[in-house]
VOGU-3710 file (C-alpha; in Angstrom, 3 decimals, decimal comma):
1> xxxxxxxxxx> -12,461/-36,711/-5,582  -8,927/-35,710/-6,628  -6,371/-35,285/-3,836  -4,045/-32,285/-3,760  -0,853/-34,019/-4,841  1,892/-31,520/-5,652  1,735/-28,840/-2,956  3,902/-25,769/-3,545  5,665/-24,048/-0,669  4,294/-20,756/0,614
11> xxxxxxxxxx> 7,416/-18,959/-0,649  6,972/-20,429/-4,141  3,283/-19,518/-4,144  4,118/-15,928/-3,196  6,721/-15,745/-5,979  4,186/-16,972/-8,545  1,622/-14,458/-7,334  4,160/-11,638/-7,486  5,095/-12,611/-11,054  1,477/-11,970/-12,089
21> xxxxxxxxxx> 1,175/-8,687/-10,161  1,557/-6,091/-12,922  1,355/-2,535/-11,518  -1,760/-0,800/-12,764  -1,397/1,721/-15,578  -4,816/3,416/-15,497  -4,988/6,836/-13,917  -7,735/9,146/-12,750  -8,065/12,673/-11,441  -9,502/12,958/-7,926
31> xxxxxxxxxx> -10,261/15,861/-5,565  -7,403/16,620/-3,198  -9,370/15,377/-0,171  -9,890/12,037/-1,924  -6,198/11,534/-2,666  -5,091/10,341/0,780  -3,414/6,899/0,639  -3,487/6,944/-3,157  -0,422/6,915/-5,422  0,483/9,998/-7,460
41> xxxxxxxxxx> 0,439/9,327/-11,210  2,157/12,576/-12,221  4,640/14,992/-10,700  2,966/17,882/-8,864  4,920/21,043/-9,740  4,462/24,268/-7,813  3,378/27,320/-9,765  4,101/29,662/-6,846  6,644/30,395/-4,141  5,647/29,282/-0,641
51> xxxxxxxxxx> 5,594/31,627/1,174  4,668/34,124/-1,536  6,752/36,794/0,226  8,967/37,209/3,284  6,737/36,869/6,351  6,869/37,049/10,136  7,456/33,725/11,847  6,520/35,129/15,281  4,194/37,680/16,857  6,186/40,826/17,547
61> xxxxxxxxxx> 7,703/43,748/15,660  9,245/43,912/12,203  12,431/45,957/12,493  15,727/46,799/10,898  18,062/44,416/12,729  20,752/47,103/12,950  18,435/49,220/15,136  18,517/46,497/17,839  22,242/45,615/17,998  22,860/47,605/21,191
71> xxxxxxxxxx> 19,614/46,564/22,873  19,943/44,944/26,299  18,018/44,123/29,427  18,867/47,425/31,109  19,335/49,616/27,992  16,491/48,844/25,535  16,449/50,147/21,992  13,709/52,745/21,535  11,606/52,461/18,357  8,376/53,996/17,084
81> xxxxxxxxxx> 5,456/51,830/15,932  4,163/52,997/12,542  1,672/50,266/11,557  -0,061/47,097/12,769  -0,373/44,066/10,468  -2,400/40,873/10,697  -1,770/37,642/8,787  -3,877/38,794/5,809  -2,757/42,448/5,855  -0,802/44,138/3,060
91> xxxxxxxxxx> 1,916/46,490/4,425  1,436/50,132/3,449  4,432/51,707/5,149  8,130/50,945/4,870  10,182/50,454/8,041  12,812/53,168/8,242  15,564/53,753/10,807  14,115/53,981/14,308  10,687/52,613/13,383  8,922/49,236/13,732
101> xxxxxxxxxx> 5,737/47,580/12,466  3,685/45,421/14,820  3,169/42,025/13,150  1,226/38,831/13,753  2,625/35,428/12,840  2,247/35,007/9,074  2,167/38,720/8,296  3,944/39,888/5,160  7,203/41,591/6,120  7,077/45,309/5,237
111> xxxxxxxxxx> 9,717/46,928/3,045  12,805/48,023/4,958  12,430/45,403/7,710  14,802/42,426/7,782  13,998/40,783/11,149  11,239/40,301/13,714  11,644/40,866/17,457  9,456/38,520/19,504  6,775/40,327/21,474  8,145/38,692/24,657
121> xxxxxxxxxx> 11,334/40,745/24,222  9,530/44,077/23,965  7,433/46,522/25,913  5,088/49,098/24,384  3,494/52,313/25,633  1,318/53,894/22,972  3,465/53,896/19,836  6,759/53,745/21,752  8,338/50,288/21,581  11,237/49,249/23,806
131> xxxxxxxxxx> 13,310/46,301/22,534  15,274/44,377/25,206  17,004/41,773/23,019  18,913/42,244/19,739  18,072/40,304/16,561  20,165/39,543/13,509  19,028/39,883/9,860  16,588/37,108/8,923  15,763/36,193/12,525  12,150/35,091/13,036
141> xxxxxxxxxx> 11,474/35,565/9,323  10,233/32,930/6,858  11,807/33,882/3,537  10,003/33,967/0,195  10,071/30,462/-1,321  11,829/29,071/1,764  9,366/26,176/1,957  8,690/25,577/-1,752  10,194/27,312/-4,789  8,182/28,065/-7,911
151> xxxxxxxxxx> 8,848/25,231/-10,401  9,837/22,783/-7,635  8,417/19,237/-7,708  6,310/18,925/-4,561  5,275/15,272/-5,039  6,777/12,870/-7,565  4,864/10,327/-9,656  4,745/7,008/-7,829  4,774/8,511/-4,337  2,275/7,267/-1,742
161> xxxxxxxxxx> 0,179/10,210/-0,584  0,365/10,671/3,184  -1,429/13,481/5,072  1,789/15,549/4,904  2,049/15,129/1,115  -1,614/16,073/0,722  -0,778/19,206/2,728  2,170/20,003/0,448  -0,093/19,730/-2,599  -2,632/22,019/-0,918
171> xxxxxxxxxx> 0,162/24,533/-0,184  0,712/25,118/-3,919  -3,010/25,530/-4,600  -3,803/22,298/-6,477  -7,379/21,192/-5,838  -7,203/17,948/-7,864  -4,532/15,249/-8,146  -3,720/12,674/-10,827  -3,471/9,253/-9,151  -3,293/5,652/-10,272
181> xxxxxxxxxx> -6,684/3,981/-10,369  -7,602/1,415/-7,760  -7,416/-2,130/-9,194  -10,912/-3,547/-9,687  -11,154/-6,996/-8,118  -13,954/-9,404/-8,993  -15,262/-11,234/-5,911  -17,044/-14,544/-6,570  -18,474/-17,098/-4,178  -19,227/-20,698/-5,121
191> xxxxxxxxxx> -21,398/-23,199/-3,303  -25,092/-23,970/-3,563  -25,347/-23,779/0,227  -24,205/-20,123/0,445  -26,809/-17,358/0,817  -26,434/-13,556/1,255  -26,758/-12,040/4,750  -30,283/-10,788/5,319  -32,062/-13,778/3,810  -33,851/-16,313/5,982
201> xxxxxxxxxx> -31,591/-19,300/6,615  -32,564/-22,984/6,754  -30,639/-26,146/7,677  -27,938/-26,911/5,145  -27,286/-23,243/4,340  -24,633/-20,770/5,512  -24,373/-17,036/5,179  -21,748/-15,696/2,764  -18,881/-14,766/5,058  -16,085/-14,972/2,522
211> xxxxxxxxxx> -17,368/-12,443/-0,002  -17,371/-9,831/2,749  -14,006/-10,696/4,269  -12,387/-10,873/0,808  -13,921/-7,546/-0,198  -12,723/-5,976/3,055  -9,154/-7,182/2,490  -9,321/-5,845/-1,078  -10,368/-2,409/0,195  -7,682/-2,479/2,875
221> xxxxxxxxxx> -5,033/-3,353/0,267  -5,917/-0,492/-2,062  -8,344/-2,208/-4,424  -11,972/-1,726/-5,394  -14,018/-4,888/-4,780  -16,724/-5,744/-7,305  -19,059/-8,327/-5,762  -20,441/-10,524/-8,527  -22,451/-12,760/-6,203  -22,729/-16,525/-5,790
231> xxxxxxxxxx> -22,092/-18,862/-8,687  -23,995/-22,186/-8,803  -21,929/-25,397/-8,714  -22,382/-25,938/-12,447  -19,554/-26,125/-14,960  -21,073/-23,730/-17,508  -22,153/-21,265/-14,818  -18,614/-21,193/-13,423  -17,136/-20,658/-16,885  -19,517/-17,780/-17,601
241> xxxxxxxxxx> -18,773/-16,168/-14,244  -14,978/-16,426/-14,681  -15,258/-15,065/-18,241  -17,209/-12,048/-16,974  -14,938/-11,528/-13,962  -11,754/-11,683/-16,082  -12,656/-8,310/-17,600  -11,529/-6,769/-14,304  -7,947/-6,478/-13,005  -7,972/-9,534/-10,730
251> xxxxxxxxxx> -10,376/-12,371/-9,958  -10,762/-13,841/-6,466  -13,246/-16,505/-5,465  -13,854/-18,746/-2,489  -14,858/-22,394/-2,500  -14,533/-24,890/-5,313  -10,764/-25,297/-4,954  -10,751/-28,380/-2,722  -11,151/-32,067/-3,671  -14,903/-32,701/-3,424
261> xxxxxxxxxx> -16,913/-33,788/-6,464  -18,495/-30,331/-6,697  -15,122/-28,579/-6,453  -14,778/-28,225/-10,202  -12,901/-24,934/-10,485  -9,749/-26,828/-11,494  -11,583/-28,165/-14,553  -12,816/-24,655/-15,374  -9,346/-23,121/-15,157  -7,757/-25,868/-17,232
271> xxxxxxxxxx> -10,486/-25,508/-19,869  -10,258/-21,686/-20,022  -6,593/-21,022/-19,349  -3,871/-22,508/-17,184  -3,210/-23,503/-13,577  -0,010/-22,265/-11,916  -0,520/-24,160/-8,655  -3,211/-26,180/-6,906  -2,499/-26,606/-3,211  -0,091/-24,755/-0,909
281> xxxxxxxxxx> 1,894/-26,278/1,949  0,298/-24,025/4,535  -2,199/-24,473/7,356  -4,896/-23,231/7,317  -5,424/-22,681/3,601  -3,979/-25,691/1,777  -6,676/-25,947/-0,971  -5,718/-22,737/-2,767  -5,448/-22,434/-6,540  -3,867/-19,906/-8,870
291> xxxxxxxxxx> -4,775/-19,799/-12,541  -4,594/-17,423/-15,479  -7,587/-16,778/-17,756  -7,445/-14,226/-20,558  -4,271/-12,773/-19,115  -5,892/-12,202/-15,722  -4,808/-13,880/-12,501  -7,557/-15,972/-10,907  -6,961/-16,749/-7,246  -9,162/-19,374/-5,650
301> xxxxxxxxxx> -9,417/-19,398/-1,856  -10,628/-22,235/0,362  -14,301/-22,182/1,319  -13,686/-22,359/5,060  -13,784/-18,776/6,440  -10,600/-18,889/8,521  -8,609/-20,521/5,713  -9,985/-18,024/3,210  -9,232/-14,937/5,301  -5,808/-16,196/6,380
311> xxxxxxxxxx> -4,769/-16,664/2,758  -6,216/-13,284/1,839  -3,781/-11,726/4,313  -0,840/-13,902/3,262  -1,327/-14,039/-0,514  -3,989/-11,692/-1,851  -3,045/-8,521/0,045  0,675/-8,430/-0,936  -0,167/-9,170/-4,577  -2,876/-6,515/-4,691
321> xxxxxxxxxx> -0,676/-3,864/-3,076  1,873/-4,437/-5,842  -0,830/-4,091/-8,512  -2,090/-0,909/-6,802  1,514/0,442/-6,638  1,276/0,711/-2,856  4,289/0,127/-0,612  4,368/-3,148/1,361  2,200/-3,033/4,471  4,144/-2,218/7,631
331> xxxxxxxxxx> 3,925/-5,072/10,127  3,186/-4,369/13,781  4,956/-7,064/15,769  5,322/-7,900/19,456  7,242/-10,738/21,104  5,341/-12,524/23,861  5,528/-15,827/25,758  3,069/-18,486/24,565  0,397/-19,357/27,146  0,204/-23,055/26,214
341> xxxxxxxxxx> 1,882/-25,618/23,995  1,043/-25,763/20,265  1,634/-28,955/18,292  2,284/-28,313/14,598  2,448/-30,451/11,450  5,882/-30,939/9,900  6,171/-30,031/6,232  3,677/-27,151/6,231  3,938/-23,566/7,421  1,241/-23,066/10,050
351> xxxxxxxxxx> -0,414/-19,844/11,083  -2,068/-19,794/14,505  -4,225/-16,889/15,620  -3,708/-15,615/19,145  -5,176/-13,161/21,614  -2,941/-10,891/23,655  -3,918/-11,300/27,306  -1,936/-10,371/30,424  1,246/-10,036/28,432  0,962/-13,488/26,858
361> xxxxxxxxxx> 0,019/-14,926/23,447  -3,086/-17,052/24,017  -4,014/-19,433/21,143  -7,341/-18,427/19,578  -7,519/-20,844/16,642  -10,532/-23,176/16,697  -10,820/-24,734/13,247  -10,881/-23,619/9,607  -14,650/-23,185/9,525  -14,781/-20,813/12,507
371> xxxxxxxxxx> -14,609/-17,137/11,563  -14,199/-16,305/15,259  -10,722/-17,852/15,030  -9,854/-14,556/13,313  -12,517/-12,178/14,635  -11,636/-12,835/18,287  -7,873/-12,741/17,715  -5,397/-9,878/18,008  -2,833/-11,343/15,620  -1,108/-14,513/14,522
381> xxxxxxxxxx> 2,112/-16,462/14,922  3,897/-18,284/12,129  5,297/-21,758/12,796  7,901/-22,814/10,185  7,472/-26,026/8,207  10,379/-27,693/10,020  8,970/-27,127/13,538  6,516/-29,560/15,099  6,191/-28,148/18,618  6,172/-24,743/20,316
391> xxxxxxxxxx> 6,381/-25,093/24,093  4,433/-23,120/26,668  6,439/-20,080/27,764  8,486/-19,909/24,569  8,630/-16,379/23,208  6,841/-16,048/19,879  6,612/-13,314/17,273  3,009/-12,049/17,126  2,043/-10,131/13,984  -0,839/-7,902/15,054
401> x> -3,896/-7,417/12,866
//
């Protein structure tokens, strides 16, 4: 066994991870409906005006505004209806002095009209229309190109595509979008005791939790997980697996980064590349390793499920979002009183999972091997390295999952 001697701080670990997070350059063309939460790789330029022509912004009557100037509640302006238009209609008649065209919202404004009177301000008998409120030129009209001009950049390269931006792209008629590819992340699990879910389990074995939690975090952070399965605790098998995985954009594995005699990943990384750090001053998650093989970052997570998932949130997700060109994740935070005292270890940043119950933060952490420490929690609190005690009732900052 080799103890973890030179622990790096969490801040230093994050800086080293960020230094290896090169934004992806590959692009792909995807259908518009598949572009949500992707990152545009090229400017989207409109080839049309939106709207294509002046159109009614309200149900009512398209008029010459000057015909309504003297209209009032007791002395309405009298006009004659000459045509009725729906949103998809093409006007056939021009609006001349003393006439009006009945329009639905979205209708193309007929020639001669320069305003729309809302239907609420009118009264009609047959083709006679009485207008009780004046309008000014341009009132209740959406002008040609008012939303988007032909030649205008609707979405710029590098922008994160929200539902509204997808709608803007749809407005100019583009059915496909050029986006940056999702980083492909190799997921490896070590440990002779680990078996896939679905197989019959026997004493001494555990189901592979970490491959699934790591893959889920990868998906959530904008990546595409590639599950390469379990690697036997054999030096040559580990080397072959890392060599194969390093063809992808990032390599993440669980287990093999601690100090047991079978935890030989350190030897593999040193033989194949370099080690940037081995051990982080954080709890849970101290036995974490970062290496570089063939120009690819290799991030080794602890084998214990809570430690593994905690470090995926703290280290893997921010790094992967940078590679995927995504903006930093927005934290959802609440401040609550702690339901009972927590004793912490000086010298290490500690993360404690909590449930939110009756307006209080209730500690949920059991131990590093318990996945329910995370699954049954609503969020976590961070205890700085220089704090050894958080008293009951003290208000804490809960970052919600």
